[in-house]
C-alpha positions in Angstrom: 20.6 22.5 55.2 23.9 21.8 53.4 25.6 21.2 56.7 23.0 18.8 58.0 22.4 16.9 54.8 25.4 14.5 55.2 24.2 13.6 58.7 20.7 12.9 57.5 21.8 10.8 54.7 24.2 8.8 56.9 21.5 8.0 59.4 19.0 7.2 56.7 21.4 4.7 55.2 23.1 3.2 58.3 23.4 -0.5 58.1 24.9 -2.1 61.2 25.3 -5.5 62.8 22.6 -6.4 65.4 23.3 -5.0 68.8 22.9 -8.3 70.6 25.3 -11.0 69.5 24.2 -14.7 69.2 26.9 -17.0 70.4 25.1 -20.2 70.1 21.7 -21.3 68.7 19.8 -24.3 67.4 17.6 -24.3 64.3 14.8 -26.8 64.7 12.3 -28.0 62.1 13.8 -26.4 59.0 13.8 -28.4 55.8 17.5 -28.4 54.7 18.1 -28.0 51.0 20.7 -30.3 49.6 21.0 -29.1 46.1 23.9 -31.5 45.3 21.7 -34.5 45.9 18.6 -32.6 44.6 16.6 -33.4 47.8 15.2 -31.9 50.9 16.4 -33.3 54.2 13.9 -33.3 57.1 14.3 -34.1 60.8 17.7 -32.5 61.2 18.7 -29.7 63.6 21.5 -27.3 62.9 23.7 -26.3 65.8 25.7 -23.1 65.6 28.3 -21.7 67.9 30.6 -18.7 67.5 29.7 -18.2 63.9 30.2 -21.8 62.7 28.0 -24.9 62.3 29.2 -27.4 64.9 26.6 -30.2 64.4 23.8 -31.2 62.0 21.7 -34.1 63.2 18.5 -35.5 64.7 18.0 -35.6 68.4 18.1 -33.1 71.1 21.7 -32.1 71.8 22.6 -29.0 73.8 19.3 -28.6 75.5 20.4 -25.4 77.2 21.0 -23.6 73.9 18.5 -21.1 72.6 16.1 -22.5 69.9 14.8 -21.0 66.7 11.8 -22.8 65.3 11.7 -22.8 61.5 9.0 -25.4 60.8 8.1 -25.8 57.2 10.6 -23.4 55.8 13.7 -24.2 53.7 17.3 -23.7 54.9 20.2 -23.4 52.5 23.7 -22.0 52.5 24.2 -18.3 51.7 24.6 -17.4 48.1 27.9 -16.3 46.6 28.5 -13.7 43.9 31.9 -14.3 42.4 32.1 -11.1 40.4 31.0 -7.7 41.6 32.4 -4.1 41.9 31.1 -3.0 45.3 32.4 0.5 45.2 30.1 2.0 42.5 27.6 4.7 43.6 25.4 4.0 40.6 23.6 1.1 39.0 24.0 1.3 35.2 20.6 0.2 34.1 18.9 2.6 36.5 21.0 5.6 35.3 22.4 8.3 37.5 20.3 8.9 40.6 21.5 11.7 42.8 20.0 10.4 46.0 21.5 6.9 45.5 24.8 8.4 44.7 24.9 10.5 47.8 23.7 7.7 50.1 26.3 5.4 48.7 29.2 7.8 49.0 28.4 9.0 52.5 27.5 5.7 54.1 30.3 3.5 52.8 28.1 1.9 50.1 25.4 0.8 52.6 22.7 0.5 49.9 24.9 -2.0 48.0 25.8 -4.0 51.1 22.2 -4.0 52.3 20.9 -5.1 48.8 23.1 -8.2 48.8 22.2 -9.4 52.3 18.5 -8.7 51.7 18.8 -10.9 48.6 20.4 -13.8 50.5 23.9 -13.2 49.1 26.3 -13.6 52.0 29.7 -13.5 50.2 30.8 -11.4 47.3 34.1 -11.1 45.5 35.1 -7.5 44.4 37.0 -7.7 41.1 38.0 -4.1 40.7 37.9 -0.6 42.3 40.0 1.6 44.5 42.2 -1.0 46.2 42.9 0.5 49.6 39.3 1.2 50.3 38.3 -2.3 49.3 40.9 -3.7 51.7 39.5 -1.4 54.4 35.9 -2.5 53.8 37.0 -6.1 54.0 38.7 -5.5 57.4 35.7 -3.5 58.8 33.3 -6.3 57.9 35.5 -8.9 59.4 35.8 -6.8 62.6 32.0 -6.1 62.6 32.5 -2.4 62.3 30.5 -2.5 59.1 27.7 -4.8 58.1 27.9 -6.3 54.7 28.4 -9.6 52.8 31.6 -11.5 53.5 34.0 -9.6 51.2 36.9 -11.0 49.1 38.8 -8.6 46.9 41.3 -8.4 44.1 42.6 -5.0 45.2 44.5 -3.7 42.2 43.6 -5.4 38.9 46.3 -6.0 36.2 45.9 -4.3 32.8 47.9 -2.6 30.1 48.5 1.2 30.2 45.9 1.7 27.5 43.7 -1.2 28.4 40.3 -1.6 30.0 39.1 -0.2 32.3 41.7 2.6 32.6 41.2 3.8 29.1 37.4 3.1 28.9 35.3 3.8 32.0 37.5 4.7 35.0 38.5 8.2 35.9 42.2 8.8 36.3 41.9 8.9 40.1 40.2 5.5 40.1 42.8 4.1 37.7 45.6 5.2 39.9 44.0 3.6 42.9 42.8 0.4 41.3 45.1 -0.7 38.6 48.6 -2.2 38.0 49.7 -0.9 34.6 52.0 -3.6 33.3 54.3 -2.6 30.5 57.0 -5.3 31.2 57.8 -8.0 33.7 59.3 -5.5 36.2 56.2 -3.2 36.3 54.0 -6.3 36.6 55.9 -8.0 39.4 56.5 -4.7 41.3 52.7 -4.0 41.1 51.8 -7.4 42.3 54.2 -7.3 45.2 52.8 -3.9 46.2 49.3 -5.1 46.0 50.2 -8.1 48.2 51.9 -5.9 50.8 48.9 -3.5 50.9 46.2 -6.2 51.1 46.8 -9.0 50.7 44.4 -9.7 47.9 42.2 -12.8 47.8 42.5 -13.1 44.0 44.5 -11.6 41.1 42.5 -10.3 38.2 43.9 -9.8 34.7 42.3 -7.8 31.9 43.0 -9.6 28.6 40.1 -8.3 26.5 39.8 -5.0 24.6 36.3 -4.1 25.6 34.8 -0.8 24.4 37.3 1.9 23.5 40.4 0.1 24.9 43.4 0.5 22.6 45.4 -2.5 23.7 45.2 -5.6 25.8 47.6 -7.1 28.3 50.0 -9.3 26.4 49.7 -13.1 26.7 53.2 -13.4 28.0 52.7 -10.9 30.8 49.3 -12.4 31.8 50.9 -15.9 31.9 53.8 -14.5 34.1 51.3 -12.9 36.4 49.3 -16.1 36.7 52.4 -18.0 37.7 53.1 -15.3 40.3 49.6 -15.8 41.7 50.1 -19.6 42.0 53.5 -19.1 43.7 51.7 -16.9 46.3 48.8 -19.3 46.8 46.2 -17.0 45.1 43.5 -17.8 42.6 43.6 -16.0 39.2 40.8 -14.5 37.1 41.0 -13.3 33.6 38.6 -10.9 31.8 38.2 -12.2 28.3 35.6 -12.0 25.5 36.8 -13.8 22.4 37.6 -17.5 21.8 41.3 -16.6 21.3 41.4 -14.7 24.6 39.7 -17.6 26.4 42.3 -20.0 25.0 45.1 -17.7 26.1 43.8 -17.6 29.7 43.1 -21.3 30.0 46.4 -22.2 28.5 48.2 -19.9 30.9 46.6 -21.7 33.8 44.0 -19.2 35.0 41.7 -20.4 37.7 38.8 -18.9 36.0 37.7 -16.8 33.0 35.0 -14.2 33.1 32.3 -13.1 30.5 31.7 -16.2 28.4 28.3 -14.7 27.4 30.3 -12.7 24.8 31.6 -15.7 23.0 30.1 -16.1 19.5 31.6 -19.6 18.8 33.5 -22.4 20.4 36.4 -23.6 18.2 37.5 -27.2 18.8 40.8 -26.0 20.1 39.0 -24.0 22.9 36.9 -27.0 23.8 40.0 -29.2 24.0 41.6 -26.7 26.4 38.4 -26.7 28.5 38.3 -30.5 28.6 41.9 -30.7 29.6 42.1 -27.9 32.3 38.4 -27.7 33.5 38.5 -24.0 34.3 35.8 -22.1 36.1 33.9 -20.0 33.6 31.5 -17.2 34.5 29.0 -16.2 31.8 27.8 -12.8 33.3 24.6 -13.1 31.1 23.1 -10.0 32.7 26.1 -7.8 32.1 26.1 -8.9 28.5 22.5 -8.0 28.2 23.2 -4.6 29.7 26.0 -4.0 27.2 23.6 -4.8 24.3 21.0 -2.4 25.8 23.6 0.4 26.0 24.3 -0.3 22.3 20.6 0.2 21.7 20.2 -3.2 20.0 16.6 -4.2 19.4 15.1 -6.6 21.9 14.7 -9.2 19.2 18.4 -9.1 18.5 19.3 -9.1 22.2 17.1 -12.2 22.7 18.7 -13.9 19.8 22.2 -13.2 21.0 21.3 -14.4 24.5 19.8 -17.6 23.2 23.1 -18.3 21.4 25.1 -17.5 24.6 22.9 -19.9 26.5 23.7 -22.7 24.0 27.4 -22.0 24.1 27.6 -22.0 27.8 25.8 -25.3 28.0 28.3 -26.7 25.5 31.2 -25.4 27.7 29.6 -27.1 30.7 29.3 -30.4 28.7 33.0 -30.1 27.8 34.1 -29.9 31.4 34.0 -26.2 32.3 32.9 -25.5 35.9 30.3 -22.9 35.3 29.8 -20.3 38.1 27.5 -17.4 38.8 28.7 -13.8 39.0 26.9 -10.5 38.1 29.4 -7.8 37.4 27.3 -5.3 39.3 26.8 -2.4 38.9 26.2 -3.4 35.3 23.2 -5.1 36.8 21.5 -4.2 40.1 23.2 -5.0 43.3 21.4 -7.9 45.1 18.4 -8.4 42.9 20.7 -8.6 39.9 22.0 -11.9 41.3 18.5 -13.4 41.0 18.1 -12.0 37.5 21.3 -13.9 36.7 19.8 -17.1 38.2 16.8 -16.5 35.9 19.1 -16.4 32.9 20.5 -19.8 34.0 16.9 -21.1 34.2 16.3 -19.9 30.7 19.6 -21.4 29.5 18.2 -24.8 30.6 20.1 -25.5 33.8 18.2 -27.4 36.4 17.4 -25.6 39.7 19.5 -28.1 41.6 22.5 -27.4 39.3 22.0 -23.6 39.7 21.8 -23.8 43.5 24.8 -26.0 43.8 26.7 -23.6 41.5 25.5 -20.6 43.6 26.8 -22.1 46.8 29.3 -25.0 46.8 30.5 -24.4 43.2 31.1 -20.7 43.7 32.8 -21.4 47.0 35.3 -23.6 45.2 36.0 -20.9 42.7 36.8 -18.3 45.3 39.0 -20.8 47.2 36.6 -21.2 50.2 35.3 -24.7 49.6 36.1 -25.9 53.1 34.2 -23.2 54.9 31.4 -21.8 52.6 28.7 -23.2 50.5 27.4 -26.2 52.6 25.4 -26.9 55.7 27.8 -29.1 57.5 29.9 -29.2 60.7 32.9 -26.9 60.5 31.4 -24.6 57.9 30.5 -20.9 58.4 27.0 -20.2 59.6 26.1 -18.1 56.5 22.5 -19.3 55.9 19.3 -18.3 54.1 15.8 -19.3 55.1 13.2 -19.3 52.3 9.4 -19.7 52.3 9.2 -22.1 49.4 11.3 -24.9 48.0 14.1 -23.3 45.9 14.7 -26.7 44.1 11.2 -26.2 42.6 11.2 -22.4 42.5 14.6 -20.6 42.6 12.7 -17.3 42.4 11.6 -17.7 46.0 15.2 -16.7 47.0 14.6 -13.1 45.9 12.8 -12.5 49.1 14.2 -14.7 51.9 12.6 -14.8 55.3 15.9 -13.9 56.8 19.6 -14.0 56.0 22.2 -15.2 58.6 25.9 -14.1 58.3 28.5 -15.5 60.7 25.9 -16.9 63.0 23.9 -13.6 63.2 20.5 -13.0 61.6 21.3 -9.7 59.9 18.2 -9.0 57.8 14.6 -10.1 57.9 11.8 -9.9 55.4 10.0 -6.6 55.7 
């Protein structure tokens, strides 16, 4: 039994690309969701060849191409999660589940990969974990050796020797595999150069907050030097921060984006001035904040009160010029479905469905540096698409159960 268990679990969790490849196809009759204009576009066909959209228009071009009829259903770009940690064999809220743990470890995190695609999330950005394995997963997905959402990765994140997550939640083996421990400029630059050579990464992440039991944070000077290095190498930069002062440090240093705005308890005028001047991307991670409060065993009434305050502050950041984005920080929330829980937070925060969908697609694509190929249904863009039963501009919740998800021109999951 012990010898056969790994083979059983592997087969039970296998998640592969379809055997037959679609080289070209036309979608007819779908109602195209244009969230940026807050309208539904009818009477347009979408022509896809070799994984990209080559034409969107009325008429009957390419009569010899296969057709897919999607009458009455709603077509929109695949969703993008800008903050996840894909290599976790647990989901924090669900607690440790031995079966989930084994399936994850043996199958290369197939349950996580499947959950995203079944939820219509076609691109994710991994912001921390064992770097070499993350780079391998990205390459396997690109080569179609492994089915999963389009993967971007930070590789090794930058933190201080006693900072988060190396002194809080990571085991020593994960810390060695996933972190650059920056004590001075030399260790910082050497680590960044090594990460570049081993990857390269798609983004550079810095830990500037002292979450949990962390005894120190990365200095402002080292963070600013690292952000300059990222710019010099054409990479975006992301900063983990939690306090107004940390947010100001990150924005002043030129970070592309700052994570975890839900933790902010106030917005000083100086912070709002920096936001107005620099217009950074800001990711609230409402669900992760809620999980943190649950782990602290705060009463629901207090959690709700704190979330309401967070909603108001994030709206104020948006009014001040911040480009608000959507990330989950899974496994602090569930993979896949946690993304739609995050969308529900945005609804409760008072954002309009069209704002939310634009953020989840085109806005998030801009944050991850892929605005010219992801997040829109237009010629030249990747054919990462989602078909929903109802109009998501009226009911964003319909996206929890898409009819199917297309990745790189292939329908990879269908509703059960």
